[in-house]
Structure formats: structure tokens, C-alpha cells
C-alpha angles and dihedrals in degrees: 000000000000111000097220090047091052092047090052091049092051092046091050092048091049092048091050092049093048094046091048091048091050091050092050091049091052091048090047092054090048091051090046092053093048092047094047094050090046093047094048096044103034091100089062097043100103134119094270088063087072099034107040128067129233093255089085091063114201091004093049136077141222102263096122092045092051093049091045092050091051092050095045093045091048091052090048095049093041090056098040101042102064094038092045095047092047094047092047091049091051092050094049099041108025107023100034114137092006128122092238092052093049090049091051091048090052092050091046090054089052090051089048092060096038115122111260092228088064088059091050093051091047093054089043088058098044101036114014099047096042092047089050091052095044095048095040090241097313091112117035122136114017145173089245091059088050090051091052091051091051090046090058089053095047096043099076091047092055093043092051095045094046091048094050095044094051092047088054092059108105114259090226088075090057093046094048093049094045091048088057091054098255112160117245094244093051091046090053097045102037103032114018100039091044090051092050095038097111092051092047091051090048089053092052090050091049089051090050090050089050096053097038092079101038115126110161100064091048092056088064098039118026092023097188141272130213091209134065111277122183098165109091090210090066131075107279135198125224136189097247091050092048091047090053091047095047094044089060091051115101093221120102091215092058090048089054090052089050091052090047090052090050090051091050092052092047094050091045092057093042095048091045091053094047093047093050092048090052093049093048093048091051090048091051092049092049091050091048 
């Protein structure tokens, strides 16, 4: 047998074995995390976890924290998504290969790796303190402030993903549309963004997964609330903040509630990702 051919076969087999092993290791860690959170929190996984509030302590649940997390995350994504998509589109289509665009990409990468607690302190300075002074203490910490802090964390993820996905669209699509006299704005909205839609949605979901477990910025902004709060101007509880609070409690029952909350967050992100992948795959098949 030809020596180069045999060497390529062996190299290919080794690469397949190593890649399969790496995949199995990643899946094993994921299964381990899911099993550990379920094992530790299974004693607290009962209906009152979703119906009672944290004010009842060991006999309560996490209903107000779950609702608060949904509201704060929705505010954060609602703020970050349009700004991030527009900024990423501008970088890819109007500032590509320019000095200004490269500078903004560099700053966005710095913001992408910035500690989340810095975002919380920043929002505390520009929103919490001024609102406290303007309302004479009637409005201090709030769910809205927490949403703004999470938006600052999600924004660079969406900007980066949108920029990269649009730059991956073949240039032949742009050339064909422009040669037919299609305006740049219509080319961007109706062709390029539609072509990169799955990647952009994936970036938004990655940003949502990133902010779903953030604790530090919410300690300086939303602060927490043991009662159900639906008004974003009020102090608002969240699952990460409650998990942090209960994990520091000496009681085993509170630890079980913290583990149950961690399991709920993990399953929320996992199910959201799987559902979005399913919807996107069906959409792709229908278009094909």
C-alpha cells in the first residue's frame, strides 16, 4: 500500500478518534452538571417551588425570583437586540475595512470580556444613584436598572455575532443585488439579514444564555425582593441572586432550594436553545 496514502488514513482516523473523544468529554461534563444539580435539588423540586414566594423561607418557593428573572432578562434582551443588530450591521456593511470600524470592533471585544460586576457598578452610578436623588429615595434599586446592566453584557455578544454572520454572507449576493439596482438599505434588510438570520438569532440566544446566570450586576441594580414584584421600577428578585443568597445560608433546606433554582436556570437555557434550533431547522427546510 502506498505510504502517503496509509499515513493520511492513519491521520484521519486519529483525528476522528480525538474529535469524538472531545465531544464525549464535553457531553459527559454536561450530563454531570445536569445530574448534580438535579440530585442536589430534587428534594426542593415540588409544585410550591413554582407557586410560593421566597418570603416563606424554607417553606416557600422561587416564584417571585422566576418572574423577576423573566422580566429583567426580557428588558435586557429587548434593549440589547435592536441596538446590537443595528451596530453589527453597520460594522459589517458600512464600516468594514475602515479604521473606525476596526477601532469599534476592538472596543467591543474589550467590552465583551469586561467583568460583569463593572457593568453593575456603572449602572448603579448612572441610574440607581440619580433616580434615588431625583425621587428623594422613593425609587432606588429597580428591575429596570438590572435589565440595563444585563443589556450592557448582552450587547457586545450580539454586535460581534451579527458582524461575523453578515461578513460570512458571500459577496456575490451583494454584487448581484447592486448590479440590479437594489438600494443598499433594501439589500441589507431583505437579502443580507435574511441570509444571516439563523446566525443572528443564535447570537441573541447566546446573549440570553450569558445573562441568565449573572448575579453580580443584579446585586447593585435590582437588589432583590422577597415578594412578588411586577413593576420594573421596584426592587425585583431574580434566580441568580436568590441562588447566591441561599447558597450562603447554613441551612440544608435553603441549599436544596438554591440547587433547584440552578437546575431551573440550566433547563431554561437548554430548552430554549433546543427549541430555537428546531424552529430554525424547520424554517431552513421550508425555504429549501
